[in-house]
C-alpha positions in Angstrom: 0.0 0.0 0.0 1.3 3.4 -0.9 1.3 5.9 1.9 0.9 9.6 1.3 4.0 11.9 1.4 6.0 10.6 4.4 8.9 12.8 3.6 6.8 15.9 3.3 5.2 15.0 6.7 8.7 14.9 8.3 9.5 18.3 6.8 6.4 19.9 8.1 6.9 18.4 11.5 10.4 19.9 11.7 9.1 23.3 10.5 6.4 23.6 13.2 9.0 22.5 15.8 11.4 25.2 14.6 8.6 27.8 14.9 7.5 26.6 18.3 11.0 26.7 19.7 11.7 30.1 18.1 8.6 31.6 19.8 9.0 29.9 23.2 12.6 29.5 24.1 12.6 32.9 25.9 9.3 32.1 27.6 11.1 29.8 30.1 13.7 31.1 32.5 16.9 29.2 33.3 15.1 27.3 36.1 12.3 26.1 33.7 9.7 28.5 35.1 7.1 29.9 32.6 7.4 33.7 32.3 4.3 34.8 30.4 1.1 35.5 32.2 -1.0 33.5 29.7 -0.9 29.8 30.5 0.7 30.3 33.9 -0.1 27.4 36.2 -1.7 25.5 33.3 1.3 23.5 32.1 1.5 19.9 33.4 4.0 17.2 32.6 2.4 16.5 29.2 2.8 20.1 28.0 6.5 20.2 29.2 7.2 17.1 27.2 5.7 18.7 24.1 7.8 21.9 24.6 10.9 19.7 25.0 9.9 17.7 21.9 9.8 20.9 19.8 13.1 22.2 21.2 14.9 18.9 20.7 13.7 18.5 17.1 14.7 22.2 16.4 18.2 21.0 17.0 20.2 24.0 18.1 22.5 23.9 21.1 20.4 26.6 22.8 17.1 24.7 22.2 18.5 21.4 23.4 19.8 23.1 26.6 16.4 24.7 27.2 14.6 21.4 26.6 16.6 19.8 29.4 15.8 22.7 31.7 12.1 22.5 30.9 12.0 18.7 31.6 14.2 19.0 34.8 11.5 21.4 36.3 8.6 19.0 35.5 6.4 17.6 38.2 6.5 13.8 37.7 3.8 13.1 40.3 1.2 13.7 37.5 -0.8 10.6 36.5 -1.5 11.9 33.0 -2.7 9.3 30.4 -0.6 11.0 27.7 2.7 11.4 29.4 4.1 7.8 29.6 3.6 7.3 25.8 5.1 10.7 25.0 8.1 10.0 27.2 8.7 6.5 25.7 8.7 8.1 22.3 10.9 11.1 23.4 13.4 8.8 25.2 13.6 6.5 22.2 14.0 9.2 19.6 15.9 12.0 21.4 17.3 10.3 24.5 20.9 10.9 23.5 20.2 14.7 23.7 19.0 14.6 27.3 21.4 15.1 30.2 21.8 12.1 32.4 19.8 13.3 35.4 16.9 14.4 33.1 16.9 11.1 31.2 17.0 9.0 34.4 14.1 10.9 36.0 11.9 10.6 32.9 12.9 6.9 32.5 12.0 6.2 36.2 8.6 7.9 35.8 7.8 5.7 32.8 8.8 2.5 34.7 6.7 3.5 37.7 3.6 4.0 35.5 3.7 1.0 33.2 1.7 -1.5 35.4 -1.3 1.0 35.5 -1.9 0.3 31.8 -2.8 -3.3 32.6 -6.1 -2.1 34.1 -9.4 -2.5 32.3 -10.0 1.3 31.8 -7.1 1.3 29.3 -8.8 -1.2 27.0 -11.5 -0.4 24.4 -14.5 -0.3 26.7 -16.8 1.8 24.5 -15.8 5.3 25.6 -12.7 7.4 25.0 -10.7 5.4 22.4 -7.8 7.8 22.5 -6.8 6.4 25.9 -6.5 2.8 24.8 -4.7 3.8 21.6 -2.1 5.5 23.7 -2.1 2.5 26.1 -1.4 0.1 23.2 1.7 2.1 22.3 2.7 2.3 26.0 2.2 -1.4 26.7 3.8 -2.8 23.6 6.7 -0.3 22.9 7.2 0.2 26.6 7.1 -3.5 27.3 9.6 -4.1 24.5 11.9 -1.3 25.8 11.9 -2.5 29.4 11.8 -6.2 28.9 8.3 -6.8 30.3 6.6 -9.4 28.0 3.4 -9.3 30.1 2.9 -5.7 29.0 3.4 -6.6 25.4 0.9 -9.4 25.6 -1.7 -7.1 27.2 -1.1 -4.5 24.5 -1.6 -7.0 21.8 -4.9 -8.2 23.4 -6.1 -4.6 23.6 -5.1 -4.0 19.9 -7.1 -7.1 18.9 -10.0 -5.7 20.8 -9.9 -2.6 18.6 -9.8 -4.8 15.6 -12.9 -6.6 16.9 -14.7 -3.3 17.3 -13.9 -2.4 13.7 -15.2 -5.8 12.6 -18.6 -4.9 14.2 -18.8 -1.1 13.4 -17.8 1.4 10.8 -16.4 4.0 13.2 -14.5 3.8 16.5 -16.6 4.5 19.6 -15.0 7.9 19.9 -15.9 8.8 16.4 -14.9 11.7 14.2 -13.6 13.9 17.0 -11.7 17.0 15.9 -9.6 16.6 19.0 -9.4 13.0 19.9 -9.4 11.1 16.6 -6.0 12.6 15.9 -4.8 11.3 19.2 -6.0 7.8 18.3 -4.1 8.1 15.0 -0.9 9.2 16.8 -1.0 6.2 19.1 -1.6 3.7 16.3 0.7 5.3 13.8 3.6 5.6 16.2 3.0 2.0 17.3 3.4 0.9 13.7 6.7 2.8 13.5 8.2 1.8 16.9 7.3 -1.8 17.6 9.8 -4.6 16.9 7.0 -7.0 16.2 6.0 -7.3 12.5 2.6 -8.8 13.4 1.8 -5.8 15.6 3.0 -3.4 12.9 0.7 -5.0 10.2 -2.3 -4.9 12.6 -1.6 -1.3 13.6 -1.3 -0.3 9.9 -4.7 -2.0 9.1 -6.4 -0.2 12.0 -4.9 3.1 11.0 -6.2 2.5 7.5 -9.7 2.1 8.8 -9.6 5.2 10.9 -8.2 7.3 8.0 -10.9 6.0 5.6 -13.8 7.4 7.6 -11.8 10.5 8.8 -10.8 11.7 5.4 -14.3 11.0 4.1 -15.8 13.2 6.8 -13.2 16.0 6.5 -14.3 19.0 4.4 -11.1 20.2 2.6 -12.9 23.4 1.3 -13.8 24.4 4.9 -10.6 23.0 6.4 -12.6 21.4 9.2 -14.1 18.1 10.5 -17.6 17.9 9.2 -20.5 15.8 10.4 -21.4 14.7 13.9 -18.6 14.1 16.4 -18.3 12.4 19.7 -16.3 15.0 21.6 -15.6 18.7 20.7 -14.4 21.8 22.4 -15.2 25.4 21.7 -12.3 25.7 19.2 -13.6 22.6 17.3 -17.3 23.8 17.3 -16.2 27.1 15.9 -13.9 25.4 13.3 -10.8 27.5 14.3 -7.4 25.8 14.0 -7.8 22.5 15.8 -6.1 19.1 15.9 -7.8 17.7 12.8 -6.4 20.6 10.9 -2.9 19.8 12.4 -2.8 16.3 11.0 -4.4 17.3 7.7 -1.7 20.0 7.3 0.8 17.2 7.9 -0.7 15.4 5.0 -1.5 18.3 2.6 0.7 21.2 3.6 -0.2 24.4 1.7 -2.8 22.6 -0.3 -5.0 23.2 2.8 -6.0 26.9 2.5 -6.3 27.5 6.3 -3.7 25.7 8.3 -1.4 26.1 11.4 1.4 27.9 9.5 -0.9 30.8 8.4 -2.8 31.0 11.7 -1.2 29.9 15.0 2.4 30.2 13.7 2.1 33.6 12.1 3.5 35.2 15.3 4.0 34.5 19.0 0.4 35.4 19.6 -1.2 34.3 16.3 -3.9 36.2 14.5 -6.3 38.5 16.5 -9.6 36.8 17.3 -8.3 33.2 17.0 -9.8 30.9 19.7 -7.2 29.0 21.8 -7.9 26.0 23.9 -7.7 27.0 27.6 -7.0 30.5 26.4 -3.3 30.3 25.4 -1.8 29.9 22.0 1.2 27.9 23.2 -1.0 24.9 23.8 -2.0 24.8 20.2 1.6 25.3 19.0 3.0 22.4 21.1 0.1 20.1 20.4 0.7 20.6 16.7 4.3 19.4 17.3 2.9 16.4 19.2 0.4 15.5 16.5 2.9 15.8 13.7 5.6 13.8 15.4 4.0 10.6 14.0 4.5 9.7 10.3 0.9 9.0 9.3 0.4 6.0 7.0 -2.6 7.4 5.2 -3.2 5.5 2.0 -2.6 7.8 -1.0 -5.9 6.8 -2.5 -7.8 8.3 0.5 -5.9 11.6 0.1 -6.6 11.7 -3.7 -10.3 10.6 -3.4 -11.5 12.3 -0.2 -9.2 15.3 0.3 -7.9 16.5 -3.1 -10.8 15.5 -5.3 -13.7 15.0 -3.1 -16.8 13.8 -5.0 -19.7 16.1 -4.2 -22.3 15.5 -3.0 -21.0 12.8 -0.7 -23.0 10.9 1.9 -21.0 9.3 4.7 -22.8 6.8 7.0 -21.9 4.2 9.6 -22.3 2.8 13.0 -20.5 3.2 16.3 -21.2 1.8 19.7 -21.2 3.2 23.3 -21.1 1.9 26.8 -23.5 2.7 29.6 -23.1 6.1 31.3 -24.7 8.7 33.5 -25.0 12.5 33.7 -22.3 13.0 36.2 -19.4 11.1 37.9 -21.3 8.8 40.3 -20.2 6.9 43.4 -19.9 3.1 43.4 -23.3 1.4 43.3 -22.6 -0.4 46.5 -22.0 2.8 48.5 -24.7 2.5 51.2 -25.2 6.3 51.4 -25.3 7.4 47.8 -25.3 4.3 45.5 -29.0 4.4 44.8 -28.7 7.9 43.2 -27.4 6.5 40.0 -29.2 7.5 36.8 -27.9 5.2 34.1 -28.1 5.4 30.3 -28.0 2.1 28.5 -25.2 0.9 26.2 -26.1 0.7 22.6 -25.4 1.3 18.9 -25.1 4.7 17.3 -25.9 5.7 13.7 -23.9 8.5 12.1 -24.8 10.5 9.0 -23.1 13.3 7.1 -24.0 15.1 3.9 -21.2 17.0 2.3 -21.7 19.2 -0.7 -19.6 22.0 -2.3 -19.3 24.8 0.3 -21.2 23.2 3.2 -21.7 20.0 5.2 -24.5 18.9 7.6 -24.2 15.9 10.0 -26.1 14.2 12.8 -25.8 11.2 15.1 -28.8 9.2 16.2 -27.5 8.7 19.7 -25.2 10.4 22.2 -21.6 9.4 22.9 -21.1 8.6 26.6 -23.1 11.2 28.6 -23.2 13.7 25.7 -21.6 16.7 27.3 -19.3 17.3 24.4 -21.2 15.5 21.6 -22.2 17.4 18.6 -25.2 15.3 17.5 -25.9 18.2 15.1 -23.2 20.1 13.2 -23.4 22.4 10.2 -20.4 24.0 8.5 -20.4 26.3 5.5 -18.5 28.9 3.5 -19.0 32.6 4.4 -17.2 33.7 1.3 -17.0 32.6 -2.3 -13.6 31.0 -1.6 -12.1 30.1 1.8 -8.8 31.9 2.3 -8.8 32.7 6.0 -10.6 31.8 9.2 -13.1 34.6 8.6 -14.5 32.6 5.6 -15.6 29.6 7.7 -19.0 29.4 9.4 -20.5 26.8 11.7 -23.7 26.2 13.7 -23.9 23.9 16.7 -26.5 23.3 19.4 -26.4 23.3 23.2 -29.2 23.0 25.8 -28.4 25.8 28.3 -29.4 25.8 31.9 -29.8 28.9 34.0 -28.5 31.5 31.5 -25.4 29.7 30.2 -23.9 31.2 27.0 -21.2 30.2 24.6 -17.9 31.9 25.4 -14.7 31.7 23.5 -12.8 31.9 26.8 -14.4 28.7 28.1 -12.9 25.7 26.4 -16.0 23.5 26.7 -19.6 24.6 26.7 -21.2 21.5 28.0 -24.6 20.4 26.7 -27.2 20.4 29.5 -29.6 18.3 27.4 -29.9 14.8 25.9 -30.7 14.5 22.2 -31.4 12.1 19.4 -31.4 13.0 15.7 -32.2 11.7 12.2 -31.3 13.1 8.9 -32.0 12.8 5.2 -29.5 14.7 3.0 -30.0 18.4 3.7 -32.7 18.0 6.4 -32.1 17.1 10.1 -34.5 16.6 13.0 -33.0 17.0 16.4 -35.0 16.1 19.6 -33.9 17.5 22.9 -34.8 17.2 26.6 -32.9 18.4 29.7 -30.7 16.2 31.8 -32.1 15.1 35.1 -29.0 16.2 37.1 -30.1 19.9 36.5 -33.6 19.6 37.7 -33.2 21.7 40.9 -32.9 25.5 41.3 -33.9 26.1 37.6 -34.2 29.7 36.5 -33.9 29.2 32.7 -34.2 26.3 30.2 -33.5 26.9 26.5 -32.0 25.3 23.5 -29.3 27.5 21.9 -28.2 27.4 18.2 -24.8 29.0 18.2 -23.3 30.9 15.2 -19.7 32.0 15.9 -19.2 35.6 14.7 -15.7 36.3 15.9 -14.7 37.6 12.5 -18.0 38.1 10.6 -21.6 38.8 11.6 -24.5 36.6 10.3 -25.9 38.4 7.3 -29.7 38.2 7.7 -32.1 36.6 10.1 -35.9 36.4 10.0 -38.3 34.9 12.6 -41.5 34.0 10.8 -42.5 37.1 8.7 -40.3 39.5 10.8 -36.7 40.5 10.0 -34.4 40.7 13.0 -33.1 44.3 13.1 -32.1 44.6 16.8 -29.2 43.1 18.8 -31.7 41.3 20.9 -35.2 40.5 19.6 -37.8 38.2 21.3 -40.9 36.5 19.9 -43.8 35.3 22.0 -44.9 32.4 19.8 -42.7 29.6 18.4 -41.8 30.4 14.8 -39.4 29.2 12.1 -36.1 31.0 12.2 -34.6 31.7 8.7 -30.9 32.5 8.3 -29.1 33.8 5.2 -25.3 33.6 5.6 -22.4 32.9 3.3 -23.3 30.4 0.7 -26.4 29.1 2.4 -30.0 29.6 3.3 -31.0 27.9 6.5 -34.4 27.2 8.2 -34.7 26.1 11.9 -38.3 25.1 12.7 -38.8 24.7 16.5 -40.5 21.5 17.7 -42.6 21.0 20.9 -41.0 23.7 23.1 -42.8 22.6 26.3 -44.1 25.9 27.9 -43.3 25.8 31.6 -43.7 29.6 32.0 -41.7 32.1 29.8 -41.9 35.6 28.5 -40.9 34.5 25.0 -40.5 31.3 22.9 -37.8 32.5 20.5 -35.0 34.9 21.1 -32.3 36.1 18.6 -29.3 37.7 20.2 -26.3 39.2 18.4 -23.3 39.3 20.6 -19.6 40.1 20.1 -18.4 36.5 19.4 -21.7 34.7 18.8 -25.1 35.1 17.4 -27.5 32.8 19.2 -31.0 31.6 18.5 -32.8 30.5 21.7 -35.9 28.2 21.9 -37.3 28.6 25.4 -38.9 26.1 27.8 -38.8 28.2 31.0 -37.7 31.6 32.3 -38.6 32.7 35.8 -37.9 32.3 39.5 -35.8 29.4 40.8 -37.8 26.2 40.6 -37.4 22.6 41.5 -38.8 19.9 39.2 -39.6 16.3 39.9 -37.4 13.9 38.0 -40.2 12.6 35.7 -41.6 16.1 34.9 -38.1 17.2 34.0 -37.4 14.3 31.7 -40.5 14.9 29.5 -39.7 18.5 28.8 -39.5 18.7 25.0 -37.4 20.9 22.8 -35.7 20.6 19.5 -35.8 21.7 15.9 -35.8 20.6 12.2 -33.0 22.2 10.1 -33.1 22.5 6.4 -30.4 24.1 4.3 -30.0 24.9 0.7 -27.3 26.7 -1.4 -28.4 30.2 -2.3 -28.0 29.4 -6.0 -31.1 27.2 -5.9 -33.5 30.0 -5.1 -34.2 33.4 -6.7 -34.0 35.1 -3.3 -34.0 34.7 0.4 -37.7 35.5 0.3 -38.3 32.7 -2.2 -36.5 30.3 0.2 -38.6 31.4 3.2 -41.8 31.1 1.2 -40.9 27.5 0.1 -40.3 26.3 3.6 -43.1 28.2 5.3 -45.6 25.4 4.3 -43.9 22.7 6.4 -46.3 20.8 8.7 -45.0 19.9 12.2 -46.6 17.6 14.8 -44.9 17.0 18.1 -46.6 15.7 21.2 -46.2 13.4 24.2 -48.5 10.4 24.7 -49.2 8.3 27.7 -51.9 5.6 28.2 -52.8 2.5 30.1 -51.5 0.2 27.4 -48.0 1.6 28.0 -48.6 1.5 31.7 -48.6 5.3 31.6 -45.0 5.6 30.5 -44.5 8.5 28.1 -43.4 8.6 24.4 -42.8 11.6 22.2 -44.2 11.4 18.7 -42.7 13.9 16.2 -43.2 14.4 12.4 -42.2 17.0 9.9 -43.6 17.1 6.4 -42.8 19.3 3.4 -43.2 18.6 -0.3 -41.5 15.2 -0.9 -39.8 15.1 2.5 -41.2 13.4 5.6 -39.2 12.8 8.9 -40.9 10.9 11.7 -39.8 9.6 15.1 -41.3 8.1 18.2 -39.1 7.6 21.3 -39.2 7.5 25.1 -37.5 10.6 26.5 -37.1 8.8 29.9 -35.5 5.6 28.8 -34.3 6.9 25.4 -35.7 3.8 23.7 -36.6 4.5 20.1 -39.8 2.8 18.8 -39.2 4.0 15.2 -37.6 6.6 12.9 -38.7 6.9 9.3 -37.7 8.9 6.3 -40.4 9.3 3.7 -42.4 6.5 5.3 -39.6 4.0 5.5 -37.0 3.1 8.2 -33.5 4.2 7.2 -31.1 1.3 6.8 -27.8 2.4 8.2 -24.9 0.4 6.8 -21.9 -0.5 8.9 -19.9 2.0 6.8 -20.7 3.9 3.6 -18.3 6.4 2.0 -20.2 7.5 -1.0 -19.7 5.0 -3.8 -16.3 3.9 -2.5 -16.1 0.1 -2.2 -15.7 -0.3 1.5 -15.5 -4.1 1.4 -11.9 -3.7 0.3 -11.0 -2.1 3.6 -9.6 -4.1 6.5 -12.0 -5.9 8.8 -15.1 -5.2 6.7 
């Protein structure tokens, strides 16, 4: 199999390390203390390893000296999932450049942490697959390095469990994450490079191939961002600013990617004005780019040609993933006599993912949540805000969060957690998203609303109408639920609210234009602090149907609004003696030749049916347009 541009990847890795060292050598004093106010107190062992990686790869005597100082000052009491794998790689690749005391301390830390990776939580248990991918590297390469065959055997067992998952499903459990799929790829790609076992190398390359197939298909090269639904995202990912997917795609494509790390976060010490930085400091993005590009990625050349350089539009990507049981919050052990009965558990199950990518935009949904859903984008829309994407200002997104007690999106907060549970279904350019609040937020409630978030850090949203009224003020509220129409960039969009359970509110719809976000809010409640019973809280309904269309398909925005104004919506709860007075929610949306329907239980999240145009959608294990997926490993 031909891999894509391994030499070019190495050159780009070296280039980002040179920039990172250039910007940051003077930011550490001669005792390894961080001098800048931004990021102070935020650097753990992992971050120091990444700074040292950049400095060692840069290669100058001054940079190598500073790398040793930075590592000498590290706190090795940190039980970070990342650090052992990163140190094994660092010691194996740059160990000769480390001073004896620095090498010995790092080596001792790795030895002390290895046995932890034998525990079950480091296997593929249906949650955060990046952890077990790093664990496979740590167990196998660390076991080989330190002469511990029991670690190697456990690592092989875990790796085979990943293979079994990919035999069952099209996507890993932690699917299409702009932050964590690249971490999966790093662990598996570095394992293929660094293991002494040919069988492990072949298996790692096959697994990496499967991850790349779905990841490149979901990536939108015009928008320079991960499209479609994703399991775990942060503010930087939701807003499609420079993020970890863009790092690895830059590693593959270089300047073929119009917006990439070198023309954003590496333009200066502080990067471009307005750029969102994870945890609020740019250095984290710079050093994590070095980390991500330190693996040579074995992406098959055919995927780059087919899905990145010459993407066949429109492209439908579908597939399944799986998830373990979970709960709203971290819970005590169930046998705890004081608190064990407080557990509210979500069942394990199978997810169905769908993305529709066309020239200039992409829309994606996931049927179910990943884990407890706090970071899951079960609905994600990305689109061009200009004729051609040349900078960050040309990229727009829309994502949803259920907000409790006045929460708002904030570029300074790295994770705007979703306060709701949701399920979704989609047919091409139309998506239905059903929301209800999480039970853990049922007390002391002052506000319940679903937010559609439009990042406007660089450019405002062009035009918004609610029903027949144009939004002309910075904050405009509407008493009755009405469809919200948006014209922005290359798209017309319509967001039709669903049930919007009215628990007492002064408005049903609010549009607010802020400095960094425009938000559309669909309200359930607004008033004095109020406690809800668990059952009453779980059957609060919210949600929307989104339809999008390229502007070229309509004569005008008015014509688009008129065409979608005739949609028929039905959304209600039903309870009767035959269901023993349990509650289901029955929702339908009909317009022209389109029909979306769903019935599910908001309490248990069991789905009785979903249908598209009268028929149940048949989700394949994996579909990447007309690509013959049966030629992929483990299919």
